[in-house]
C-alpha positions in Angstrom: 0.0 0.0 0.0 1.4 3.4 -0.9 0.4 6.5 1.0 1.9 9.9 0.5 4.6 8.5 -1.8 5.9 6.3 1.1 5.5 2.6 1.8 3.3 2.0 4.9 2.4 -1.3 6.6 -0.8 -3.0 5.5 -3.8 -2.5 7.8 -6.5 -4.8 9.0 -7.1 -8.1 7.2 -4.4 -7.5 4.7 -1.8 -7.9 7.4 -0.6 -11.5 7.9 -1.5 -13.0 11.3 2.0 -14.0 12.2 3.4 -10.4 12.3 4.4 -9.4 15.8 3.9 -6.0 17.4 7.5 -4.9 16.9 7.2 -5.6 13.2 4.7 -2.7 12.9 6.7 -0.1 14.7 7.1 2.9 12.4 10.6 3.5 11.3 11.4 6.0 8.6 14.8 6.3 7.1 15.6 8.5 4.1 18.6 7.1 2.3 18.4 8.3 -1.3 22.0 9.3 -1.3 23.1 5.8 -0.2 20.9 4.2 -2.9 22.3 6.6 -5.5 25.9 5.7 -4.5 25.1 1.9 -4.6 23.4 2.1 -8.1 26.3 4.2 -9.4 28.8 1.7 -8.0 27.0 -1.2 -9.7 26.6 0.6 -13.0 30.4 1.3 -13.2 31.2 -2.4 -13.0 31.6 -4.5 -16.2 30.3 -8.0 -16.7 33.5 -9.5 -15.6 33.0 -8.1 -12.1 29.7 -9.9 -11.7 30.9 -13.1 -13.3 33.9 -13.1 -10.9 31.6 -12.3 -7.9 29.3 -15.2 -8.8 32.2 -17.6 -9.2 33.8 -16.5 -5.9 30.5 -17.0 -4.0 30.1 -20.4 -5.6 33.5 -21.5 -4.3 32.7 -20.2 -0.8 29.4 -22.0 -0.9 31.1 -25.3 -1.9 33.9 -24.8 0.6 31.5 -24.2 3.5 29.2 -27.1 2.4 32.1 -29.5 2.3 33.2 -28.3 5.8 29.7 -28.8 7.3 29.6 -32.3 5.8 33.0 -33.2 7.2 31.7 -32.1 10.7 28.6 -34.4 10.2 25.9 -31.9 9.2 23.5 -32.8 6.5 23.7 -30.1 3.8 20.9 -28.9 1.5 22.5 -27.7 -1.7 21.6 -24.1 -2.7 21.8 -21.7 -5.6 21.1 -18.0 -5.8 21.5 -17.2 -2.1 24.2 -16.3 0.4 23.0 -18.9 2.9 23.4 -22.7 3.1 21.2 -24.9 5.2 22.6 -27.5 7.5 20.7 -30.3 9.1 21.7 -31.3 12.6 19.8 -34.6 12.7 22.8 -36.6 11.4 24.7 -35.2 14.4 22.1 -36.7 16.8 21.0 -33.2 18.0 17.4 -33.1 18.9 17.0 -29.5 20.2 14.6 -26.9 18.8 16.4 -24.9 16.1 15.8 -21.5 17.7 17.4 -22.6 21.0 20.2 -24.4 19.1 21.1 -21.3 17.1 21.4 -19.3 20.3 23.4 -21.9 22.0 25.8 -22.3 19.0 26.3 -18.6 18.9 27.1 -18.5 22.6 29.2 -21.6 22.8 30.9 -21.8 19.4 30.8 -18.2 18.3 29.0 -19.0 15.0 25.8 -17.3 14.1 23.0 -19.1 12.3 19.3 -18.6 11.6 16.7 -21.2 12.5 14.8 -22.3 9.4 11.6 -22.5 11.5 11.6 -18.7 11.6 10.4 -18.8 8.0 7.3 -20.9 8.7 4.0 -20.1 10.2 3.2 -23.7 11.2 4.6 -27.2 10.8 8.1 -25.9 10.6 11.1 -28.3 10.4 13.1 -28.1 13.6 16.6 -29.5 12.7 17.7 -27.0 10.0 20.0 -24.0 10.5 21.0 -21.4 7.9 24.6 -20.2 7.7 25.8 -17.2 5.7 28.8 -18.1 3.5 29.4 -14.6 2.0 32.4 -14.1 4.1 36.2 -14.2 3.8 37.7 -17.7 3.5 39.5 -17.3 6.8 36.3 -16.4 8.5 34.5 -19.4 7.0 37.4 -21.7 8.0 37.5 -20.4 11.6 33.7 -20.9 11.9 34.0 -24.5 10.6 36.8 -25.1 13.1 34.7 -23.8 16.0 31.6 -25.8 14.9 33.7 -28.9 14.6 35.1 -28.5 18.1 31.7 -27.7 19.4 30.1 -30.9 18.0 33.1 -32.9 19.3 32.6 -31.5 22.8 28.8 -32.4 22.6 29.6 -36.0 21.7 32.2 -36.3 24.6 29.6 -34.8 27.0 26.8 -37.3 26.0 
């Protein structure tokens, strides 16, 4: 819905039921200068830049997927995203994904997103999304910490 040339949240029945109160808080940020700079940056790049970017991200995705598999995660292959989905069931972890994401962040220092956050009902509970659009050394360090974290869980159980 457009009102006064600005986007506004939908009202009444048009609003999905799963939206929380804080999702409706009004925040207005004017950033046309930033958008102009971003567009200008992109327009100055040639096709080779985007082909290189695509290839680099593909390598990072494959690198991170292989690392997750070595640790014991199930991996859902992906295309066209900066996130890869890991399944913790093969690790024998039976903890709600939201709690698990928080725990992994605290204990292993690796952030992830619970896939159940994208569902209104009947959400899978064993899938975590990891961002792989990072420097290789950051990805490798994250995999090392995840590997140590899963080993320590196995020793504890």
